[in-house]
Structure formats: structure tokens, C-alpha cells
C-alpha positions as CSV (number, residue, x, y, z in Angstrom):
1,M,40.2,16.0,-66.8
2,K,37.0,15.5,-68.5
3,K,35.8,12.9,-66.1
4,P,35.9,15.1,-63.0
5,L,34.1,17.8,-64.9
6,I,31.4,15.4,-66.1
7,H,31.0,14.2,-62.5
8,L,30.8,17.8,-61.3
9,V,28.1,18.7,-63.9
10,I,26.1,15.6,-63.1
11,A,26.4,16.3,-59.3
12,L,25.3,19.9,-59.9
13,L,22.4,18.7,-62.1
14,V,21.3,16.2,-59.4
15,L,21.7,18.9,-56.8
16,A,19.6,21.3,-58.9
17,V,16.9,18.7,-59.5
18,A,16.9,17.7,-55.8
19,G,16.7,21.4,-54.8
20,T,13.8,22.0,-57.2
21,V,11.9,18.9,-56.0
22,Y,12.6,19.9,-52.4
23,V,11.2,23.4,-53.0
24,F,8.2,22.0,-54.9
25,W,7.3,19.5,-52.2
26,Y,8.0,22.1,-49.4
27,E,5.5,24.4,-51.0
28,R,3.0,21.6,-51.5
29,V,3.3,20.4,-47.9
30,T,2.9,24.0,-46.6
31,A,-0.2,24.5,-48.8
32,L,-1.7,21.2,-47.5
33,E,-0.9,22.2,-43.9
34,R,-2.7,25.5,-44.4
35,E,-5.7,23.6,-46.0
36,V,-5.7,21.2,-43.0
37,A,-5.7,24.1,-40.5
38,E,-8.5,25.8,-42.4
39,L,-10.5,22.5,-42.5
40,A,-9.8,22.0,-38.7
41,T,-11.2,25.5,-38.1
42,Q,-14.3,24.8,-40.2
43,A,-14.8,21.5,-38.3
44,E,-14.6,23.3,-35.0
45,Q,-17.1,25.9,-36.2
46,A,-19.4,23.1,-37.4
47,D,-19.0,21.3,-34.0
48,R,-19.9,24.5,-32.2
49,A,-22.9,25.1,-34.5
50,A,-24.1,21.5,-33.9
51,A,-23.7,22.0,-30.2
52,D,-25.7,25.3,-30.4
53,I,-28.4,23.6,-32.4
54,A,-28.6,20.7,-29.9
55,S,-28.8,23.2,-27.1
56,A,-31.5,25.2,-28.9
57,R,-33.5,22.0,-29.5
58,S,-33.1,21.0,-25.9
59,A,-34.3,24.4,-24.8
60,L,-37.2,24.3,-27.2
61,S,-38.3,20.9,-26.0
62,K,-38.2,22.1,-22.4
63,L,-40.1,25.2,-23.4
64,V,-42.8,23.1,-25.1
65,A,-43.0,20.9,-22.1
66,D,-43.4,23.9,-19.8
67,E,-45.9,25.5,-22.1
68,A,-48.0,22.3,-22.1
69,F,-47.7,22.1,-18.3
70,F,-48.9,25.7,-17.8
71,G,-51.4,25.4,-20.6
72,S,-53.1,22.5,-18.7
73,Y,-54.3,25.1,-16.1
74,F,-56.3,26.9,-18.8
75,V,-59.3,25.9,-20.9
76,S,-58.9,26.2,-24.6
77,T,-61.6,26.3,-27.3
78,S,-60.9,22.7,-28.1
79,T,-61.2,21.5,-24.4
80,V,-64.1,23.6,-23.2
81,V,-66.6,20.8,-23.7
82,S,-64.4,18.3,-21.8
83,Y,-64.1,20.9,-19.0
84,L,-67.9,21.3,-18.8
85,E,-68.3,17.5,-18.8
86,N,-65.6,17.4,-16.1
87,L,-67.7,19.8,-14.0
88,E,-70.7,17.5,-14.2
89,T,-68.6,14.4,-13.5
90,T,-67.1,16.1,-10.5
91,G,-70.5,16.8,-9.1
92,D,-71.6,13.2,-9.7
93,E,-68.5,11.9,-7.9
94,L,-69.1,14.2,-4.9
95,G,-72.8,13.4,-4.7
96,S,-74.4,16.5,-6.3
97,L,-76.0,17.2,-9.6
98,V,-74.2,19.9,-11.6
99,E,-75.9,21.5,-14.6
100,V,-74.1,24.0,-16.8
101,V,-76.6,26.8,-17.6
102,S,-74.6,28.9,-20.0
103,V,-71.1,29.7,-21.2
104,T,-70.1,33.2,-22.4
105,P,-66.8,34.8,-23.2
106,A,-65.7,37.3,-20.5
107,G,-63.0,39.3,-22.3
108,S,-60.4,37.9,-24.5
109,A,-58.9,35.4,-22.1
110,R,-61.7,34.2,-19.8
111,L,-65.0,32.3,-19.9
112,S,-68.0,32.9,-17.6
113,I,-69.7,29.6,-16.9
114,S,-73.1,29.8,-15.1
115,F,-74.0,26.6,-13.3
116,R,-76.4,25.0,-10.8
117,A,-75.4,22.4,-8.3
118,T,-78.0,20.4,-6.3
119,G,-77.6,17.9,-3.5
120,S,-77.0,17.7,0.2
121,F,-75.2,20.7,1.9
122,A,-71.9,18.8,2.2
123,A,-72.0,17.5,-1.4
124,V,-72.8,20.9,-2.8
125,M,-70.0,22.5,-0.7
126,R,-67.5,19.9,-1.8
127,T,-68.5,20.4,-5.4
128,L,-68.1,24.2,-5.1
129,G,-64.6,23.7,-3.6
130,A,-63.6,21.2,-6.3
131,I,-64.8,23.7,-9.0
132,E,-63.0,26.7,-7.5
133,F,-59.8,25.0,-6.3
134,G,-59.5,22.4,-9.1
135,P,-56.5,22.3,-11.5
136,Y,-57.7,25.2,-13.6
137,D,-57.5,29.0,-13.4
138,A,-61.0,29.4,-12.0
139,S,-62.6,31.7,-9.5
140,M,-66.2,32.1,-8.3
141,M,-67.7,35.4,-9.4
142,N,-71.2,35.0,-8.1
143,L,-72.7,32.4,-5.8
144,T,-76.1,31.9,-4.3
145,L,-76.9,29.0,-1.9
146,D,-80.5,28.1,-1.1
147,T,-82.5,25.3,0.4
148,N,-85.0,23.5,-1.7
149,A,-88.4,24.0,0.0
150,S,-90.0,21.0,-1.7
151,T,-87.2,18.5,-0.7
152,E,-85.9,18.5,2.8
153,G,-82.1,18.4,3.1
154,E,-81.5,19.4,-0.5
155,W,-79.5,22.5,-1.3
156,T,-79.1,24.4,-4.5
157,A,-76.1,26.5,-5.4
158,T,-76.2,28.8,-8.4
159,G,-73.2,30.7,-9.5
160,V,-70.9,31.9,-12.1
161,V,-67.3,30.7,-12.3
162,S,-64.7,32.6,-14.4
163,V,-62.2,30.3,-16.1
164,G,-59.0,31.3,-17.8
165,M,-58.6,30.6,-21.5
166,N,-55.3,29.2,-22.8
167,P,-53.3,32.3,-23.8
168,A,-51.7,30.5,-26.7
169,A,-55.1,29.6,-28.0
170,V,-56.3,33.2,-27.6
171,V,-53.4,35.1,-29.2
172,A,-52.4,33.9,-32.7
173,P,-48.7,33.9,-33.5
174,P,-47.6,36.8,-35.7
175,S,-46.8,34.6,-38.7
176,A,-50.1,32.6,-38.5
177,P,-53.3,34.0,-39.9
178,A,-55.6,35.3,-37.2
179,S,-58.4,32.9,-36.1
180,A,-62.0,33.7,-35.7
181,P,-62.9,35.5,-32.5
182,V,-63.6,33.4,-29.4
183,E,-67.3,34.3,-29.4
184,E,-67.8,32.6,-32.7
185,E,-65.8,29.5,-31.8
186,L,-67.9,28.7,-28.6
187,D,-71.2,27.1,-29.4
188,V,-72.1,25.4,-26.1
């Protein structure tokens, strides 16, 4: 009778050990499943954050490109000299002589440029059209057209053109220190 009792005790011990191991591993697997689910959620959030960052970078690059495109229609303090040289070159290309007489600020976002263009009537008129309708925010404010009494067929146009300044160059961002006023930056 002892043998079946020993077998029964051993079977119960094996069952108890197997049950304990089963419960331990069940709890461990459940804990790991919860950890995997939490990591999957964090991975999804990281993927969404990465997609949002990529979208923001794309929007920023498009905004920078748009800003550069629209900024090209304005003169900035760093490009005013090249703009003035462009006026003179335009006159040369169209057969007239363009002289810039003065450059003065006209408000916070515009420049007044006094000029004189000399040449044939057609050349002077083409030059005036190129100045006013060129790729800049420019408009004629005053214009006088006269013939030169000493030279036959030569015309002289004197005028003032108002040119828009780049708004980004005029208004400093809130986090950046304010720059010197436009009047002090223009020494032309």
C-alpha cells in the first residue's frame, strides 16, 4: 500500500510544481504581452511624430521657397546697389543712359529713387517701361520728359520711382535684436 501512496504523492508534487510553473509563466507571458502592446503604442506615436516632423519640414521648405520667390520682387538693403546697377544696365541695353541721382527712404517699406534717362525718344520710353514694369514692386511717382535743345533727337526723362523694400528685411523677427533703421543702412 505504500507504493500507490508514494506514487500519488509524487504525482501531486509534480502537479503542484507544474501548476506553479504554469502560473509563473502565464504571468510572465501576460506581462510581456502588455509590455509589447505598450511598446507598439509608443512606436506608433513615434511614427506619427516623425510623420508630423517630416510634414512640418516639407511645409517649412515650401514656405522658404515661397518667401524667396515673393522676396525677389522687393529690394532689400543688401540688394539695393545691384538694383541700381540693374537700372543703369537696363538703360544701356535699351539704348539710353540712366543715371541714378539719389536714393532716399520713403516710409519703412519703400525707397524713392530719383533718376535721369537720356537717349532717343523710343529708347527713353522703353527704359521707363522696363523700370516701371520690371520684376520689382516699382511705380513711377513723378516723371518729366523733355527734349534736349542742344542735341537734336535726344530726350531726357527725369523722375522718381518708388520701389518696395523686402518686408522680411524691414521687420526684424521678435526673437532677433532690432537692426538699425533703414535710413542708416543706405549709403548710396
